[in-house]
GUKOL-250085 format. One record per residue (C-alpha): x negated, z negated, y; residue in one letter; residue number from 1. Coordinates in nm, 4 decimals, always signed. Example, Ala and Ser with C-alpha at 12.3 -4.5 7.8 and 13.67 -1.06 7.14 Angstrom:
BEGIN
(pt (-1.2300; -0.7800; -0.4500); 'A'; 1) (pt (-1.3670; -0.7140; -0.1060); 'S'; 2) 
! end
This chain:
BEGIN
(pt (+1.4626; -4.0137; +18.7166); 'M'; 1) (pt (+1.3749; -4.1850; +19.0620); 'T'; 2) (pt (+1.1104; -4.3925; +19.0483); 'E'; 3) (pt (+1.2106; -4.7798; +19.0053); 'G'; 4) (pt (+1.5456; -4.6916; +18.8777); 'L'; 5) (pt (+1.6477; -4.7523; +18.5135); 'T'; 6) (pt (+1.6254; -4.4985; +18.2883); 'S'; 7) (pt (+1.9138; -4.5566; +18.0118); 'Y'; 8) (pt (+1.8982; -4.5387; +17.6382); 'R'; 9) (pt (+2.1939; -4.4539; +17.4390); 'F'; 10) (pt (+2.3286; -4.5486; +17.0957); 'S'; 11) (pt (+2.6136; -4.4825; +16.8751); 'F'; 12) (pt (+2.7439; -4.6103; +16.4904); 'G'; 13) (pt (+2.7846; -4.3738; +16.1898); 'P'; 14) (pt (+3.1505; -4.4385; +16.2384); 'W'; 15) (pt (+3.1936; -4.2769; +16.5450); 'N'; 16) (pt (+3.1580; -3.9618; +16.3700); 'I'; 17) (pt (+3.4910; -3.9729; +16.1825); 'S'; 18) (pt (+3.7197; -3.7660; +15.9752); 'E'; 19) (pt (+4.0154; -3.8573; +16.1459); 'G'; 20) (pt (+4.2167; -4.0821; +15.9352); 'A'; 21) (pt (+4.4612; -4.3614; +16.0771); 'D'; 22) (pt (+4.6952; -4.6257; +15.9237); 'P'; 23) (pt (+4.9683; -4.3249; +15.9437); 'F'; 24) (pt (+4.8098; -4.0203; +15.8021); 'G'; 25) (pt (+4.5197; -3.9117; +15.6146); 'P'; 26) (pt (+4.1709; -3.7716; +15.6609); 'V'; 27) (pt (+4.1812; -3.3968; +15.8731); 'V'; 28) (pt (+3.8313; -3.3259; +15.8635); 'R'; 29) (pt (+3.5504; -3.2925; +15.6331); 'D'; 30) (pt (+3.2888; -3.5890; +15.5859); 'P'; 31) (pt (+2.9668; -3.5647; +15.7187); 'L'; 32) (pt (+2.6610; -3.7248; +15.5346); 'S'; 33) (pt (+2.4360; -3.9784; +15.7104); 'F'; 34) (pt (+2.1357; -3.7370; +15.7235); 'L'; 35) (pt (+2.3715; -3.4783; +15.9346); 'E'; 36) (pt (+2.5074; -3.7518; +16.1694); 'K'; 37) (pt (+2.0954; -3.8818; +16.2325); 'V'; 38) (pt (+2.0574; -3.4620; +16.3276); 'K'; 39) (pt (+2.3434; -3.4762; +16.5509); 'I'; 40) (pt (+2.2265; -3.8307; +16.7269); 'A'; 41) (pt (+1.9189; -3.6130; +16.7996); 'K'; 42) (pt (+2.0807; -3.3160; +16.8868); 'Q'; 43) (pt (+2.2999; -3.4808; +17.1618); 'L'; 44) (pt (+1.9959; -3.6985; +17.2973); 'G'; 45) (pt (+2.0590; -4.0221; +17.1711); 'F'; 46) (pt (+1.7795; -4.2709; +17.0806); 'E'; 47) (pt (+1.9237; -4.5202; +16.8613); 'A'; 48) (pt (+2.1757; -4.5788; +16.6063); 'L'; 49) (pt (+2.4188; -4.8635; +16.5186); 'Q'; 50) (pt (+2.4848; -4.9827; +16.2151); 'F'; 51) (pt (+2.7230; -5.2631; +16.0089); 'H'; 52) (pt (+2.4782; -5.3355; +15.6611); 'D'; 53) (pt (+2.6683; -5.1033; +15.4636); 'D'; 54) (pt (+2.6157; -4.7910; +15.7054); 'D'; 55) (pt (+2.2621; -4.8649; +15.6004); 'A'; 56) (pt (+2.2840; -4.9853; +15.2490); 'V'; 57) (pt (+2.6347; -4.8647; +15.0854); 'P'; 58) (pt (+2.7649; -5.0637; +14.7931); 'D'; 59) (pt (+2.5821; -5.3497; +14.9488); 'L'; 60) (pt (+2.7797; -5.6356; +14.7326); 'D'; 61) (pt (+2.6866; -5.4335; +14.3919); 'S'; 62) (pt (+2.2681; -5.4444; +14.4765); 'L'; 63) (pt (+1.9891; -5.6687; +14.3778); 'R'; 64) (pt (+1.7724; -5.7658; +14.6891); 'P'; 65) (pt (+1.4775; -5.5264; +14.5729); 'A'; 66) (pt (+1.7545; -5.2643; +14.5708); 'E'; 67) (pt (+1.9068; -5.3564; +14.9050); 'I'; 68) (pt (+1.4973; -5.3089; +15.0335); 'T'; 69) (pt (+1.4486; -4.9997; +14.8681); 'K'; 70) (pt (+1.7790; -4.8400; +15.0342); 'Q'; 71) (pt (+1.6878; -4.9969; +15.3865); 'A'; 72) (pt (+1.3619; -4.8610; +15.3827); 'R'; 73) (pt (+1.4934; -4.5210; +15.3081); 'A'; 74) (pt (+1.7231; -4.5536; +15.6038); 'T'; 75) (pt (+1.4766; -4.6442; +15.8160); 'K'; 76) (pt (+1.2456; -4.3549; +15.6968); 'Q'; 77) (pt (+1.5347; -4.1403; +15.7874); 'I'; 78) (pt (+1.5743; -4.2835; +16.1322); 'L'; 79) (pt (+1.1488; -4.2448; +16.1750); 'A'; 80) (pt (+1.1601; -3.8869; +16.0570); 'D'; 81) (pt (+1.3953; -3.8262; +16.3645); 'H'; 82) (pt (+1.2335; -3.9980; +16.6488); 'G'; 83) (pt (+1.5493; -4.2458; +16.6382); 'L'; 84) (pt (+1.5764; -4.6426; +16.6190); 'A'; 85) (pt (+1.8139; -4.8852; +16.4882); 'A'; 86) (pt (+1.9632; -5.0718; +16.7558); 'E'; 87) (pt (+2.1426; -5.3841; +16.5597); 'F'; 88) (pt (+2.2832; -5.4461; +16.2084); 'V'; 89) (pt (+2.6350; -5.6219; +16.1881); 'A'; 90) (pt (+2.7682; -5.7922; +15.8753); 'P'; 91) (pt (+3.0885; -5.6356; +15.7664); 'R'; 92) (pt (+3.3002; -5.9262; +15.7132); 'L'; 93) (pt (+3.6014; -5.7942; +15.6980); 'W'; 94) (pt (+3.6521; -5.5451; +15.4188); 'F'; 95) (pt (+3.6049; -5.7873; +15.1229); 'S'; 96) (pt (+3.8359; -5.9839; +14.9356); 'P'; 97) (pt (+3.6617; -6.2965; +15.0179); 'H'; 98) (pt (+3.7429; -6.2425; +15.3865); 'T'; 99) (pt (+4.1359; -6.1857; +15.3614); 'I'; 100) (pt (+4.1770; -6.5536; +15.5202); 'D'; 101) (pt (+3.8539; -6.5471; +15.7006); 'G'; 102) (pt (+3.4861; -6.5303; +15.6751); 'A'; 103) (pt (+3.3044; -6.8129; +15.8259); 'Y'; 104) (pt (+3.6111; -6.9967; +15.9006); 'T'; 105) (pt (+3.7991; -6.9017; +15.5718); 'S'; 106) (pt (+3.9739; -7.1905; +15.4266); 'N'; 107) (pt (+3.8192; -7.1612; +15.0818); 'D'; 108) (pt (+3.4875; -7.3184; +15.1155); 'P'; 109) (pt (+3.3704; -7.0225; +14.8191); 'V'; 110) (pt (+3.4456; -6.7773; +15.0667); 'D'; 111) (pt (+3.2728; -6.9249; +15.3649); 'R'; 112) (pt (+2.9602; -6.9515; +15.1383); 'A'; 113) (pt (+3.0022; -6.5662; +15.0676); 'Y'; 114) (pt (+3.0278; -6.4740; +15.4655); 'A'; 115) (pt (+2.6691; -6.6515; +15.5050); 'V'; 116) (pt (+2.5150; -6.4975; +15.1983); 'E'; 117) (pt (+2.6348; -6.1726; +15.2897); 'R'; 118) (pt (+2.5272; -6.2144; +15.6391); 'S'; 119) (pt (+2.1771; -6.2916; +15.5200); 'I'; 120) (pt (+2.1836; -5.9698; +15.3571); 'K'; 121) (pt (+2.2394; -5.8260; +15.6507); 'A'; 122) (pt (+1.9415; -6.0263; +15.8548); 'V'; 123) (pt (+1.7298; -5.8953; +15.5889); 'D'; 124) (pt (+1.8483; -5.5152; +15.6328); 'I'; 125) (pt (+1.7660; -5.5354; +15.9839); 'A'; 126) (pt (+1.4164; -5.6733; +15.9528); 'H'; 127) (pt (+1.3562; -5.3971; +15.7426); 'E'; 128) (pt (+1.5197; -5.1413; +15.9945); 'L'; 129) (pt (+1.2917; -5.2788; +16.2585); 'G'; 130) (pt (+1.5446; -5.4586; +16.4678); 'T'; 131) (pt (+1.5765; -5.8399; +16.5219); 'H'; 132) (pt (+1.9617; -5.7929; +16.6896); 'L'; 133) (pt (+2.2790; -5.8723; +16.5121); 'M'; 134) (pt (+2.6449; -5.8334; +16.5974); 'V'; 135) (pt (+2.8788; -6.0425; +16.5165); 'L'; 136) (pt (+3.2301; -5.9133; +16.5557); 'W'; 137) (pt (+3.4398; -6.2086; +16.4302); 'L'; 138) (pt (+3.7262; -5.9958; +16.3067); 'A'; 139) (pt (+3.8981; -6.2109; +16.0816); 'R'; 140) (pt (+3.8259; -6.5246; +16.2501); 'E'; 141) (pt (+4.1588; -6.6199; +16.3620); 'G'; 142) (pt (+4.4912; -6.7055; +16.2219); 'T'; 143) (pt (+4.8184; -6.5560; +16.1508); 'Y'; 144) (pt (+5.0261; -6.8795; +16.1114); 'V'; 145) (pt (+4.8757; -7.1428; +16.3816); 'R'; 146) (pt (+4.9324; -7.4426; +16.1238); 'E'; 147) (pt (+4.7246; -7.2663; +15.8779); 'A'; 148) (pt (+4.4018; -7.4115; +15.9976); 'K'; 149) (pt (+4.2397; -7.6672; +16.2487); 'S'; 150) (pt (+4.0870; -7.4998; +16.5488); 'V'; 151) (pt (+3.7945; -7.7631; +16.6153); 'P'; 152) (pt (+3.7059; -7.7488; +16.2331); 'Q'; 153) (pt (+3.7214; -7.3629; +16.2769); 'A'; 154) (pt (+3.4761; -7.3781; +16.5545); 'M'; 155) (pt (+3.2324; -7.6120; +16.3506); 'Q'; 156) (pt (+3.2397; -7.3699; +16.0629); 'H'; 157) (pt (+3.1122; -7.0493; +16.2977); 'L'; 158) (pt (+2.8626; -7.3262; +16.4524); 'V'; 159) (pt (+2.7305; -7.3880; +16.1034); 'E'; 160) (pt (+2.7040; -7.0233; +15.9874); 'A'; 161) (pt (+2.5542; -6.8771; +16.3071); 'I'; 162) (pt (+2.2898; -7.2094; +16.2714); 'N'; 163) (pt (+2.2009; -7.1072; +15.9061); 'K'; 164) (pt (+2.1349; -6.7527; +16.0059); 'L'; 165) (pt (+1.9224; -6.8800; +16.3270); 'L'; 166) (pt (+1.7339; -7.1079; +16.1019); 'E'; 167) (pt (+1.7013; -6.8331; +15.8438); 'Y'; 168) (pt (+1.4952; -6.6294; +16.0712); 'D'; 169) (pt (+1.3547; -6.7164; +16.3663); 'K'; 170) (pt (+1.3089; -6.4025; +16.5705); 'H'; 171) (pt (+1.6875; -6.3116; +16.4986); 'L'; 172) (pt (+1.8821; -6.2733; +16.8126); 'R'; 173) (pt (+2.2621; -6.2784; +16.7785); 'I'; 174) (pt (+2.5331; -6.1101; +16.9890); 'L'; 175) (pt (+2.8886; -6.2339; +16.9538); 'V'; 176) (pt (+3.1227; -5.9545; +17.0104); 'E'; 177) (pt (+3.4461; -6.1072; +17.1250); 'P'; 178) (pt (+3.7636; -5.9245; +17.1074); 'K'; 179) (pt (+4.1181; -6.1193; +17.1132); 'P'; 180) (pt (+4.3264; -5.9535; +16.8530); 'N'; 181) (pt (+4.3350; -5.6958; +16.5141); 'E'; 182) (pt (+4.3178; -5.7524; +16.2256); 'P'; 183) (pt (+4.4219; -6.1023; +16.3293); 'T'; 184) (pt (+4.7384; -6.1846; +16.5154); 'D'; 185) (pt (+4.4843; -6.4277; +16.7503); 'Q'; 186) (pt (+4.1300; -6.4509; +16.7482); 'A'; 187) (pt (+3.9035; -6.7626; +16.8224); 'Y'; 188) (pt (+3.6565; -6.5886; +17.0331); 'I'; 189) (pt (+3.8870; -6.3507; +17.2111); 'P'; 190) (pt (+3.6766; -6.3167; +17.5741); 'T'; 191) (pt (+3.2937; -6.3352; +17.6707); 'A'; 192) (pt (+3.3529; -6.7160; +17.7881); 'G'; 193) (pt (+3.4503; -6.8194; +17.4376); 'H'; 194) (pt (+3.1549; -6.6125; +17.3243); 'A'; 195) (pt (+2.8874; -6.7804; +17.5312); 'L'; 196) (pt (+3.0165; -7.1117; +17.5021); 'A'; 197) (pt (+2.9942; -7.0741; +17.1167); 'L'; 198) (pt (+2.6561; -7.0043; +17.1633); 'G'; 199) (pt (+2.5530; -7.2892; +17.3647); 'Y'; 200) (pt (+2.6968; -7.5071; +17.0548); 'R'; 201) (pt (+2.4116; -7.3801; +16.8503); 'T'; 202) (pt (+2.0938; -7.4812; +16.7594); 'I'; 203) (pt (+1.9087; -7.1965; +16.9771); 'D'; 204) (pt (+2.1600; -7.1138; +17.2597); 'P'; 205) (pt (+1.8457; -6.8933; +17.3757); 'S'; 206) (pt (+1.8838; -6.6224; +17.0830); 'R'; 207) (pt (+2.2819; -6.6208; +17.1462); 'M'; 208) (pt (+2.3914; -6.3445; +17.3712); 'G'; 209) (pt (+2.7149; -6.1294; +17.4111); 'I'; 210) (pt (+2.8106; -5.7387; +17.3339); 'L'; 211) (pt (+3.1220; -5.6388; +17.5689); 'I'; 212) (pt (+3.2891; -5.3543; +17.4636); 'E'; 213) (pt (+3.5538; -5.1880; +17.7190); 'T'; 214) (pt (+3.8422; -5.1794; +17.5157); 'A'; 215) (pt (+3.8406; -5.5249; +17.4094); 'H'; 216) (pt (+3.8365; -5.6665; +17.7331); 'Q'; 217) (pt (+4.1775; -5.4194; +17.8128); 'I'; 218) (pt (+4.3291; -5.5935; +17.5000); 'L'; 219) (pt (+4.2594; -5.9173; +17.6757); 'A'; 220) (pt (+4.4229; -5.8412; +18.0243); 'G'; 221) (pt (+4.0783; -5.8522; +18.1591); 'L'; 222) (pt (+3.8639; -5.5836; +18.3729); 'D'; 223) (pt (+3.5446; -5.4822; +18.1709); 'P'; 224) (pt (+3.3450; -5.4804; +18.4605); 'S'; 225) (pt (+3.4232; -5.8211; +18.5376); 'D'; 226) (pt (+3.3182; -5.9288; +18.2025); 'E'; 227) (pt (+3.0049; -5.7592; +18.1950); 'M'; 228) (pt (+2.9139; -5.9129; +18.5072); 'G'; 229) (pt (+3.0111; -6.2851; +18.3983); 'Y'; 230) (pt (+2.7655; -6.1844; +18.0804); 'A'; 231) (pt (+2.5006; -6.0948; +18.3182); 'L'; 232) (pt (+2.5208; -6.3888; +18.5651); 'S'; 233) (pt (+2.4093; -6.6026; +18.2331); 'F'; 234) (pt (+2.1437; -6.3110; +18.1441); 'H'; 235) (pt (+2.3208; -6.2713; +17.8282); 'K'; 236) (pt (+2.4900; -5.9228; +17.8607); 'L'; 237) (pt (+2.2349; -5.7347; +17.5727); 'W'; 238) (pt (+2.4466; -5.4645; +17.4737); 'S'; 239) (pt (+2.7458; -5.2669; +17.5354); 'V'; 240) (pt (+3.0090; -5.0736; +17.3662); 'H'; 241) (pt (+3.1591; -4.8420; +17.6252); 'L'; 242) (pt (+3.4914; -4.6637; +17.5583); 'N'; 243) (pt (+3.8740; -4.6456; +17.6999); 'D'; 244) (pt (+4.1999; -4.7928; +17.6368); 'Q'; 245) (pt (+4.5669; -4.7130; +17.7393); 'S'; 246) (pt (+4.6655; -5.0515; +17.8161); 'G'; 247) (pt (+4.7920; -5.3115; +17.5965); 'L'; 248) (pt (+4.8119; -5.1546; +17.2280); 'K'; 249) (pt (+4.5924; -5.1355; +16.9329); 'F'; 250) (pt (+4.1902; -5.0717; +16.9542); 'D'; 251) (pt (+4.2037; -4.6934; +17.0477); 'E'; 252) (pt (+3.8052; -4.6549; +17.1364); 'D'; 253) (pt (+3.8731; -4.3502; +17.3660); 'K'; 254) (pt (+3.6202; -4.1331; +17.5537); 'S'; 255) (pt (+3.4414; -4.3558; +17.8034); 'F'; 256) (pt (+3.6219; -4.2822; +18.1552); 'G'; 257) (pt (+3.8902; -4.0585; +17.9717); 'E'; 258) (pt (+4.1784; -4.3060; +18.0858); 'V'; 259) (pt (+4.0578; -4.5063; +18.4008); 'D'; 260) (pt (+3.7166; -4.3057; +18.5860); 'L'; 261) (pt (+3.7766; -4.5969; +18.8745); 'R'; 262) (pt (+3.7512; -4.8604; +18.5868); 'R'; 263) (pt (+3.4610; -4.6759; +18.4017); 'A'; 264) (pt (+3.2812; -4.6354; +18.7561); 'F'; 265) (pt (+3.2690; -5.0294; +18.7757); 'N'; 266) (pt (+3.1381; -5.0784; +18.4258); 'Q'; 267) (pt (+2.8403; -4.8487; +18.5434); 'V'; 268) (pt (+2.8120; -5.0134; +18.9015); 'R'; 269) (pt (+2.7653; -5.3685; +18.7564); 'V'; 270) (pt (+2.5134; -5.2411; +18.4863); 'L'; 271) (pt (+2.3334; -5.0364; +18.7082); 'E'; 272) (pt (+2.3247; -5.3139; +19.0229); 'E'; 273) (pt (+2.1858; -5.5825; +18.7873); 'N'; 274) (pt (+1.9276; -5.4303; +18.6343); 'G'; 275) (pt (+2.0784; -5.3587; +18.2554); 'Y'; 276) (pt (+1.8981; -5.1248; +18.0457); 'G'; 277) (pt (+1.5271; -5.2530; +18.2100); 'R'; 278) (pt (+1.4772; -5.4877; +17.9119); 'N'; 279) (pt (+1.5362; -5.2056; +17.6703); 'G'; 280) (pt (+1.8783; -5.2732; +17.6146); 'E'; 281) (pt (+2.1059; -4.9579; +17.4952); 'Y'; 282) (pt (+2.4212; -4.8079; +17.6290); 'V'; 283) (pt (+2.5840; -4.8405; +17.3228); 'G'; 284) (pt (+2.9347; -4.5898; +17.2839); 'L'; 285) (pt (+3.2051; -4.6698; +17.0721); 'D'; 286) (pt (+3.4388; -4.3849; +17.0594); 'V'; 287) (pt (+3.6287; -4.1985; +16.8455); 'K'; 288) (pt (+3.7028; -3.8343; +16.8015); 'A'; 289) (pt (+4.0694; -3.7300; +16.8790); 'M'; 290) (pt (+4.2504; -3.6860; +16.5745); 'R'; 291) (pt (+4.3290; -3.3294; +16.6876); 'T'; 292) (pt (+3.9887; -3.2326; +16.7091); 'Q'; 293) (pt (+3.8334; -2.9775; +16.4909); 'K'; 294) (pt (+3.5236; -3.0074; +16.2888); 'Q'; 295) (pt (+3.3359; -2.7789; +16.4899); 'E'; 296) (pt (+3.4114; -2.9623; +16.8205); 'V'; 297) (pt (+3.4361; -3.3185; +16.6283); 'S'; 298) (pt (+3.1219; -3.4730; +16.8525); 'T'; 299) (pt (+3.2295; -3.4047; +17.1915); 'K'; 300) (pt (+3.3596; -3.7638; +17.2586); 'H'; 301) (pt (+2.9884; -3.8594; +17.2135); 'L'; 302) (pt (+2.8367; -3.6108; +17.4372); 'A'; 303) (pt (+3.1273; -3.6202; +17.6529); 'N'; 304) (pt (+3.0909; -3.9938; +17.6965); 'S'; 305) (pt (+2.7204; -4.0217; +17.7575); 'K'; 306) (pt (+2.7553; -3.7441; +18.0159); 'Q'; 307) (pt (+3.0136; -3.9074; +18.2020); 'T'; 308) (pt (+2.8380; -4.2043; +18.2061); 'F'; 309) (pt (+2.5617; -4.0543; +18.3732); 'L'; 310) (pt (+2.7680; -3.8572; +18.6211); 'W'; 311) (pt (+2.8710; -4.2139; +18.7383); 'L'; 312) (pt (+2.4957; -4.3506; +18.7611); 'V'; 313) (pt (+2.4762; -4.0898; +18.9957); 'E'; 314) (pt (+2.8075; -4.1693; +19.2075); 'K'; 315) (pt (+2.6814; -4.5480; +19.2000); 'V'; 316) (pt (+2.3200; -4.4421; +19.3241); 'R'; 317) (pt (+2.4388; -4.2480; +19.5732); 'T'; 318) (pt (+2.6949; -4.4824; +19.7142); 'L'; 319) (pt (+2.6706; -4.5442; +20.1106); 'N'; 320) (pt (+2.5575; -4.8944; +20.0811); 'R'; 321) (pt (+2.5552; -4.9672; +20.4647); 'Q'; 322) (pt (+2.9049; -4.8312; +20.5006); 'L'; 323) (pt (+3.0383; -5.0527; +20.2111); 'Q'; 324) (pt (+2.8657; -5.3836; +20.3499); 'S'; 325) (pt (+3.0036; -5.2681; +20.6950); 'E'; 326) (pt (+3.3942; -5.2840; +20.5419); 'L'; 327) (pt (+3.3113; -5.5602; +20.3698); 'I'; 328) (pt (+3.1966; -5.7562; +20.7029); 'K'; 329) (pt (+3.4839; -5.6181; +20.8513); 'Q'; 330) (pt (+3.7136; -5.7215; +20.5682); 'R'; 331) (pt (+3.8841; -5.3944; +20.5980); 'D'; 332) (pt (+3.9118; -5.3768; +20.2150); 'Y'; 333) (pt (+4.1674; -5.0764; +20.2249); 'E'; 334) (pt (+3.9417; -4.8394; +20.3950); 'E'; 335) (pt (+3.6424; -4.9597; +20.1323); 'L'; 336) (pt (+3.9445; -4.8439; +19.8579); 'N'; 337) (pt (+3.9835; -4.5180; +20.0446); 'R'; 338) (pt (+3.6113; -4.4800; +20.0596); 'Y'; 339) (pt (+3.5421; -4.5454; +19.7125); 'I'; 340) (pt (+3.8174; -4.2982; +19.5997); 'T'; 341) (pt (+3.6720; -4.0265; +19.8169); 'A'; 342) (pt (+3.3307; -4.0953; +19.6940); 'H'; 343) (pt (+3.4609; -4.0452; +19.3225); 'L'; 344) (pt (+3.6833; -3.7270; +19.4206); 'L'; 345) (pt (+3.3610; -3.5682; +19.5596); 'G'; 346) (pt (+3.5392; -3.5114; +19.9073); 'V'; 347) (pt (+3.4096; -3.5564; +20.2571); 'P'; 348) (pt (+3.4889; -3.8831; +20.3780); 'Y'; 349) 
! end
């Protein structure tokens, strides 16, 4: 790439190569092994994989500490053999019977203790994989019935749990991934603003950051580029999950730019113009193959999303800044809108 410009690195999670099951139907594609997914990541030009703790160490809760370490090291070796890194590890705190009523915010102290213990195991796995990043998707931290929990008390439980993790590993950096709903009716940390405020309540706000996912912001009725810009303004945007979303429904994880190209352009623009990636941050994709995709073309969503991002990087870099500034100065936003449309379409202006 041009000297002085960001050279982006890309990541995705093993769950982004799936069998196509959904709540209304069974699998439609054959499962691929972890090794096969690693090979695909390398073939598609990705530099890292994202992990839930049990992506790296399956059946985590049934293993002894020495067994967890052994499996994590084996996973790290597979990555190293293929020239890949681990971007982060996220504790999966929404599958266990202990997390039916929430994890860190469960009304049962035994279940809260389980969530912290599971998270500490994830920290150990991250250490073995060679990353100090942990993502917290607080999936079940919320309520279905408002009277079932006290919000101030739940916030205190969240802060106490995160503090234990920060105390356990002095090098750990935690990224909170906000989402307004699903699987809970109403989540306690629905937006970047909530995630930022939560981080500032902990014992070490300097190690608390944010991961912004496109679809989650749309589900909150917000613009993803604005939320990315908000986090960037505090130097707290440490990762992204790019995808797309058709309005306010379930989390679709469509290919990046598939629904709204202008919206995708502005996400790339805010990242490019504010130096995202220059401190080692990855462009993470969290996209699903359409259920209709056949086995042999079931990774195109990853290749296509990456290519769309790079196409849009070029569109950002070739934007006529002088014209943009002049139209802003004239307050002729209608003409600015026309220019951006022409630029994206590649037609003469």
